[in-house]
Structure formats: C-alpha cells, structure tokens
NUPAMI-645546 format. One line per field, with one value per residue (C-alpha): residue number from 1; residue in three letters; z, x, y. Coordinates in nm, 3 decimals, always signed. Each point is the difference from the previous one (the first is absolute). Layout:
# residues N
n	c(NUM;...)
res	c(Ala;...)
z	c(Z;...)
x	c(X;...)
y	c(Y;...)
***
This chain:
# residues 296
n	c(1;2;3;4;5;6;7;8;9;10;11;12;13;14;15;16;17;18;19;20;21;22;23;24;25;26;27;28;29;30;31;32;33;34;35;36;37;38;39;40;41;42;43;44;45;46;47;48;49;50;51;52;53;54;55;56;57;58;59;60;61;62;63;64;65;66;67;68;69;70;71;72;73;74;75;76;77;78;79;80;81;82;83;84;85;86;87;88;89;90;91;92;93;94;95;96;97;98;99;100;101;102;103;104;105;106;107;108;109;110;111;112;113;114;115;116;117;118;119;120;121;122;123;124;125;126;127;128;129;130;131;132;133;134;135;136;137;138;139;140;141;142;143;144;145;146;147;148;149;150;151;152;153;154;155;156;157;158;159;160;161;162;163;164;165;166;167;168;169;170;171;172;173;174;175;176;177;178;179;180;181;182;183;184;185;186;187;188;189;190;191;192;193;194;195;196;197;198;199;200;201;202;203;204;205;206;207;208;209;210;211;212;213;214;215;216;217;218;219;220;221;222;223;224;225;226;227;228;229;230;231;232;233;234;235;236;237;238;239;240;241;242;243;244;245;246;247;248;249;250;251;252;253;254;255;256;257;258;259;260;261;262;263;264;265;266;267;268;269;270;271;272;273;274;275;276;277;278;279;280;281;282;283;284;285;286;287;288;289;290;291;292;293;294;295;296)
res	c(Unk;Unk;Unk;Unk;Unk;Unk;Unk;Unk;Unk;Unk;Unk;Unk;Unk;Unk;Unk;Unk;Unk;Unk;Unk;Unk;Unk;Unk;Unk;Unk;Unk;Unk;Unk;Unk;Unk;Unk;Unk;Unk;Unk;Unk;Unk;Unk;Unk;Unk;Unk;Unk;Unk;Unk;Unk;Unk;Unk;Unk;Unk;Unk;Unk;Unk;Unk;Unk;Unk;Unk;Unk;Unk;Unk;Unk;Unk;Unk;Unk;Unk;Unk;Unk;Unk;Unk;Unk;Unk;Unk;Unk;Unk;Unk;Unk;Unk;Unk;Unk;Unk;Unk;Unk;Unk;Unk;Unk;Unk;Unk;Unk;Unk;Unk;Unk;Unk;Unk;Unk;Unk;Unk;Unk;Unk;Unk;Unk;Unk;Unk;Unk;Unk;Unk;Unk;Unk;Unk;Unk;Unk;Unk;Unk;Unk;Unk;Unk;Unk;Unk;Unk;Unk;Unk;Unk;Unk;Unk;Unk;Unk;Unk;Unk;Unk;Unk;Unk;Unk;Unk;Unk;Unk;Unk;Unk;Unk;Unk;Unk;Unk;Unk;Unk;Unk;Unk;Unk;Unk;Unk;Unk;Unk;Unk;Unk;Unk;Unk;Unk;Unk;Unk;Unk;Unk;Unk;Unk;Unk;Unk;Unk;Unk;Unk;Unk;Unk;Unk;Unk;Unk;Unk;Unk;Unk;Unk;Unk;Unk;Unk;Unk;Unk;Unk;Unk;Unk;Unk;Unk;Unk;Unk;Unk;Unk;Unk;Unk;Unk;Unk;Unk;Unk;Unk;Unk;Unk;Unk;Unk;Unk;Unk;Unk;Unk;Unk;Unk;Unk;Unk;Unk;Unk;Unk;Unk;Unk;Unk;Unk;Unk;Unk;Unk;Unk;Unk;Unk;Unk;Unk;Unk;Unk;Unk;Unk;Unk;Unk;Unk;Unk;Unk;Unk;Unk;Unk;Unk;Unk;Unk;Unk;Unk;Unk;Unk;Unk;Unk;Unk;Unk;Unk;Unk;Unk;Unk;Unk;Unk;Unk;Unk;Unk;Unk;Unk;Unk;Unk;Unk;Unk;Unk;Unk;Unk;Unk;Unk;Unk;Unk;Unk;Unk;Unk;Unk;Unk;Unk;Unk;Unk;Unk;Unk;Unk;Unk;Unk;Unk;Unk;Unk;Unk;Unk;Unk;Unk;Unk;Unk;Unk;Unk;Unk;Unk;Unk;Unk;Unk;Unk;Unk;Unk)
z	c(-1.175;-0.355;-0.017;-0.090;-0.332;-0.212;-0.589;-0.309;-0.313;-0.247;-0.059;-0.470;-0.073;+0.213;-0.064;-0.215;+0.310;+0.207;-0.159;+0.041;+0.197;+0.069;+0.072;+0.419;-0.093;+0.190;-0.164;-0.013;+0.073;+0.324;-0.145;+0.097;+0.259;+0.001;+0.158;+0.070;+0.342;+0.043;+0.207;+0.364;-0.024;-0.179;-0.196;-0.203;-0.065;+0.102;-0.164;+0.069;-0.155;+0.017;+0.036;-0.066;+0.212;-0.197;-0.414;-0.335;-0.048;-0.325;+0.180;+0.259;-0.274;+0.087;-0.178;-0.176;+0.203;+0.290;-0.094;-0.005;+0.355;+0.132;-0.184;+0.173;+0.331;+0.301;+0.208;-0.077;+0.305;-0.030;+0.261;+0.151;-0.019;-0.307;-0.038;+0.350;+0.034;+0.346;+0.096;-0.229;+0.134;+0.376;-0.081;+0.010;+0.370;-0.019;-0.224;+0.243;+0.247;+0.384;+0.233;-0.189;-0.203;-0.312;-0.254;+0.030;+0.352;-0.170;-0.264;+0.054;-0.151;-0.273;-0.096;+0.051;-0.241;-0.233;-0.026;-0.015;-0.291;-0.160;+0.088;-0.140;-0.328;-0.054;+0.076;+0.268;+0.242;+0.258;+0.282;+0.308;-0.074;+0.021;+0.269;+0.275;-0.193;-0.044;-0.233;-0.156;-0.137;-0.179;-0.165;-0.168;-0.129;-0.123;-0.161;-0.253;-0.117;-0.129;-0.299;-0.302;-0.142;+0.081;+0.016;+0.302;+0.099;+0.200;-0.077;+0.344;-0.181;-0.322;+0.163;+0.252;-0.288;-0.202;+0.298;+0.147;-0.361;-0.001;+0.389;+0.175;+0.353;+0.115;+0.265;+0.229;+0.131;+0.217;+0.181;-0.071;+0.341;-0.015;-0.251;+0.145;+0.292;-0.154;-0.035;+0.384;+0.067;-0.216;+0.173;-0.154;-0.021;-0.231;-0.163;-0.062;-0.061;-0.252;-0.142;-0.050;-0.116;-0.294;-0.080;-0.035;-0.232;-0.158;-0.379;+0.126;+0.115;-0.331;-0.167;+0.249;-0.026;-0.385;+0.027;+0.210;-0.231;-0.316;+0.185;+0.096;-0.406;-0.008;+0.290;+0.068;+0.395;+0.066;-0.123;+0.167;+0.383;-0.055;-0.029;+0.306;+0.278;-0.292;-0.018;+0.339;+0.129;+0.335;+0.063;-0.065;+0.392;-0.004;-0.275;+0.258;+0.135;-0.294;-0.283;+0.132;+0.329;-0.182;-0.292;+0.294;+0.147;-0.328;-0.062;+0.351;-0.060;-0.348;+0.126;+0.176;-0.249;-0.314;+0.201;-0.107;-0.342;+0.004;-0.051;-0.315;+0.045;-0.136;+0.235;-0.142;+0.162;-0.105;-0.172;+0.199;+0.261;-0.255;-0.084;+0.222;+0.249;+0.242;-0.291;-0.045;-0.238;+0.184;+0.323;-0.201;-0.121;+0.372;+0.137;-0.275;-0.277;-0.340;-0.153;-0.381;-0.245;-0.245;-0.292;+0.082)
x	c(+0.844;+0.177;+0.135;-0.290;+0.044;+0.077;-0.185;-0.051;+0.138;-0.281;+0.243;-0.104;+0.141;-0.153;-0.368;-0.147;+0.069;-0.131;-0.376;-0.024;-0.061;+0.315;+0.126;+0.043;+0.256;+0.325;+0.256;+0.385;+0.086;+0.040;-0.094;-0.362;-0.215;-0.245;+0.046;-0.194;+0.009;-0.078;+0.142;+0.010;-0.330;-0.198;-0.275;-0.031;+0.262;+0.046;+0.178;+0.204;-0.004;+0.237;-0.152;+0.086;-0.195;-0.038;+0.059;-0.084;-0.305;+0.144;+0.242;-0.273;-0.142;-0.099;+0.174;-0.222;+0.144;-0.021;-0.369;-0.065;+0.185;-0.279;-0.287;+0.129;+0.104;-0.325;+0.184;+0.217;+0.240;+0.168;+0.222;-0.323;-0.361;-0.058;-0.353;-0.073;-0.048;-0.065;+0.309;+0.187;-0.162;+0.083;+0.326;+0.014;-0.007;+0.325;+0.179;+0.068;+0.304;-0.004;-0.032;-0.090;+0.305;+0.045;+0.257;+0.039;+0.138;+0.235;+0.147;+0.167;-0.207;+0.186;-0.013;-0.387;-0.004;+0.210;-0.311;-0.258;+0.142;+0.064;-0.381;-0.110;+0.172;-0.123;-0.327;-0.021;-0.261;+0.103;+0.253;-0.183;-0.275;+0.335;+0.140;-0.087;+0.008;+0.291;+0.302;-0.018;-0.377;+0.140;+0.281;-0.239;-0.199;+0.277;+0.116;-0.312;+0.098;+0.286;-0.124;+0.005;-0.342;-0.328;-0.217;+0.103;-0.144;+0.130;+0.012;-0.192;-0.317;+0.004;+0.016;-0.285;-0.182;-0.006;-0.014;-0.315;-0.119;-0.019;-0.162;+0.368;+0.061;+0.255;+0.147;+0.370;+0.322;-0.011;-0.205;+0.020;+0.030;+0.317;+0.189;-0.026;+0.089;+0.339;+0.101;-0.013;+0.297;+0.186;+0.122;-0.231;+0.373;+0.098;-0.322;+0.037;+0.368;-0.073;-0.266;+0.247;+0.201;-0.226;-0.121;+0.383;+0.093;-0.335;+0.171;+0.205;-0.349;-0.164;+0.289;-0.018;-0.347;+0.024;+0.223;-0.238;-0.287;+0.258;+0.121;-0.401;-0.047;+0.276;-0.139;+0.376;-0.021;+0.338;+0.100;-0.361;+0.183;+0.291;-0.213;-0.247;+0.266;+0.046;-0.329;-0.018;+0.261;+0.122;-0.237;+0.219;+0.084;-0.381;-0.038;-0.056;-0.289;-0.170;+0.080;+0.136;-0.189;-0.303;+0.120;+0.014;-0.297;-0.198;+0.215;-0.125;-0.342;-0.071;-0.081;-0.305;-0.106;+0.039;-0.195;+0.245;-0.017;-0.398;+0.046;+0.152;+0.119;+0.175;+0.219;+0.105;+0.234;+0.239;+0.261;+0.306;-0.131;+0.080;+0.375;+0.310;+0.091;-0.256;-0.262;-0.348;+0.111;+0.288;-0.174;-0.312;+0.306;+0.158;-0.318;-0.056;-0.225;+0.080;-0.006;+0.106;-0.021;-0.289;-0.026;-0.154)
y	c(+8.202;+0.023;-0.362;-0.092;+0.216;-0.270;-0.065;-0.220;-0.077;-0.280;-0.255;+0.055;-0.349;-0.176;+0.129;-0.208;-0.207;+0.129;+0.038;-0.393;-0.249;-0.079;+0.277;-0.024;-0.245;+0.142;+0.128;-0.006;+0.368;+0.143;+0.366;-0.025;+0.172;-0.347;-0.306;-0.331;-0.207;-0.338;-0.332;-0.053;-0.189;+0.275;-0.082;+0.279;+0.277;+0.361;+0.270;+0.303;+0.296;+0.307;+0.321;+0.436;+0.172;+0.314;+0.019;+0.153;-0.106;-0.141;-0.205;-0.172;-0.265;-0.334;-0.290;-0.267;-0.237;+0.190;+0.032;-0.412;+0.007;+0.260;-0.193;-0.366;+0.119;+0.069;+0.209;+0.319;+0.128;+0.317;+0.121;+0.186;-0.057;+0.242;-0.087;+0.108;+0.371;+0.050;-0.200;+0.248;+0.314;-0.104;-0.045;+0.396;-0.025;-0.125;+0.231;+0.288;+0.008;-0.100;+0.250;+0.277;-0.007;+0.281;-0.022;+0.357;-0.065;-0.239;+0.193;+0.332;+0.309;-0.008;-0.339;+0.006;+0.279;-0.197;-0.253;+0.195;+0.195;-0.331;-0.066;+0.310;+0.001;-0.391;+0.094;-0.243;+0.031;+0.298;-0.141;+0.055;-0.225;-0.232;+0.117;-0.204;-0.327;-0.220;+0.144;-0.301;+0.062;+0.326;-0.239;-0.230;+0.348;+0.125;-0.363;+0.045;+0.286;-0.155;-0.153;+0.202;-0.061;+0.170;-0.345;-0.211;-0.384;-0.246;-0.387;-0.069;+0.168;-0.155;-0.342;+0.094;+0.169;-0.336;-0.203;+0.176;-0.020;-0.411;-0.007;-0.072;+0.020;+0.251;-0.015;+0.165;-0.165;+0.292;+0.304;+0.373;+0.052;-0.245;+0.140;+0.365;-0.143;-0.093;+0.376;+0.020;-0.231;+0.269;+0.308;+0.285;+0.193;-0.183;-0.020;+0.370;+0.024;-0.281;+0.204;+0.303;-0.188;-0.115;+0.372;+0.058;-0.237;-0.075;+0.031;-0.327;-0.142;+0.049;-0.152;-0.301;-0.044;+0.045;-0.270;-0.260;+0.095;-0.097;-0.331;-0.072;+0.033;-0.268;-0.244;-0.007;-0.118;-0.058;+0.410;+0.060;-0.186;+0.245;+0.332;-0.037;+0.119;+0.288;+0.127;+0.044;+0.293;-0.093;-0.290;-0.285;-0.087;-0.045;-0.249;-0.244;+0.177;+0.095;-0.282;-0.304;-0.094;+0.102;-0.286;-0.274;+0.152;-0.112;-0.316;-0.182;+0.140;-0.143;-0.305;+0.114;+0.173;-0.271;-0.239;-0.288;+0.112;-0.012;+0.384;+0.066;+0.357;+0.301;+0.223;+0.285;+0.211;+0.267;-0.154;+0.065;-0.208;-0.266;-0.078;-0.084;-0.247;+0.185;+0.076;-0.226;-0.200;-0.146;-0.053;-0.164;-0.224;-0.070;-0.072;-0.299;+0.185;-0.043;+0.398;-0.034;+0.317;+0.057;+0.189;+0.367)
***
C-alpha cells in the first residue's frame, strides 16, 4: 500500500532551539511532521508523527525534538506492533489470495510475461514465488525499488530502535491480519490491473515517488495530501477503505489507549494519514483535542 509511502527535513534555523529543554514549544508553521495533542482533560500530552515507510538511509533520521518526545512518552504506537515478530510472521497467512486464485489466472500470458520480465530485470524475487499472493503485495515490493539509493530504511525502524533503547512499550493500532484483510475488499482482478499499470508506467511512478520524498523532506503536509491518490495508481476509489476509515478508527481508539492522559503516547503512522479534512489531525481537533505543530 504505497499510500503509506511518504521523509524529513531538519529546520536549520530552529536547530539550536530544538536542542534546548524548551524545544517542544509549538511552532506557527504547519510544515512539520510532529504534532502535540493536548486538551480535553488530558493530564499529559501525547504526540503524533508522520512517517514514511521506505526512505534512503540518509533521510531516515530522528530530529532532536522527536528524540525528546520519545524520551518523554511512556508508550509508542505504530500502525502495527513492530516489536512482535510472531504477530508479524503470522500476517503471512493472510497474504495469499483466497479460493486458490493465481496472478497468472488474472492476467493474459503476455501480460504475465511482462510482469515476470520486470521482476527478473530488477533482480526481484521470481514471480512464481508471488503467483498466489495478493497482487498488491507485489506492488509494494516494486515501490521499494523506486528509491534510487542502495541503503534504505524507514522512520518506523529508527523510532523503534530509539524507543527500545529507552525501554519504551511498543504497541500497534492495527493487526497485520486486519491490514492484509483490507486487500480482500479490493477485487483481485483490479489489483492485478493496477500492478500491470504500475510496471507499464514505472518511470512516471518513479518520478511521483521522488516527488513524494521531496515533499516529505519539506514536511509539506498540504502538498502531501494532494499526492497521496497520485501515488496509488487505480486505488483512488478505495481511499475510504485504505486511508480515511482507518483514520477514524484510530481517533475513536485514542481515548482508550491514552487513558485520560495517564499515558503519554507517540503515535507514528504514515504521513499520508495526517493532513486533510479526513486526516488524523483534523479528526482529533473535531473530537475536541488541541493539536499544535512542533519544530521538527
């Protein structure tokens, strides 16, 4: 799911402030990935951060303020509990298509050959290994290859490493089974056509991915919001399923996990979930919370 594909620029002029104890003061600019959640009776503040799942390693760095937030909170929430290998591996049971469907049955022989050739030329796993898997899974593998750098990382991995070093509790807003199940709501035929279109227009999507990374570096959430649909070929009609419904679920879940503010959370989710009228920031505000931008 490439939506969740979205990177980070340190604000040079504010670096000195970010290293001070008063660094967590909100800033006026909305061009940031880091947000403070307070109000509505919360005893302690919580924080929201927009991640990008795949980045060049040089871009996947934690800002001083984000490091301070990790130290301050007692719980870290990702989309998935990335500290639970058993649960993550269990998700593989949900990657296969139902009813013994195969990608080779969803495409013509010529189309399947084009996809197979692409995988071979790009030194990806043999397509035969993915033949029974949901086509969107293959699309995700391709999206990782659109980054031009050799060394890749994700903001989640960086946040998790820092959190584990500090002994923080790590949780997930969703289960892998739930995420994989979302793709059962999208006809496999459409997923296969989307995969084929992705490969046939790979140069355009490579440019779109680079634009997404550039916007992420600038932390421009408004621009990012306009790119989310563009980065998911053919998936625009499923944005409620893949994005907006999940945003609403997370905001509805927030009171239970924050426990009236007795818990202080860092919620780190794909940056595409944050902006817009149906984004997490707006939904939290509509629910009565104060959400303010912070220097990042």
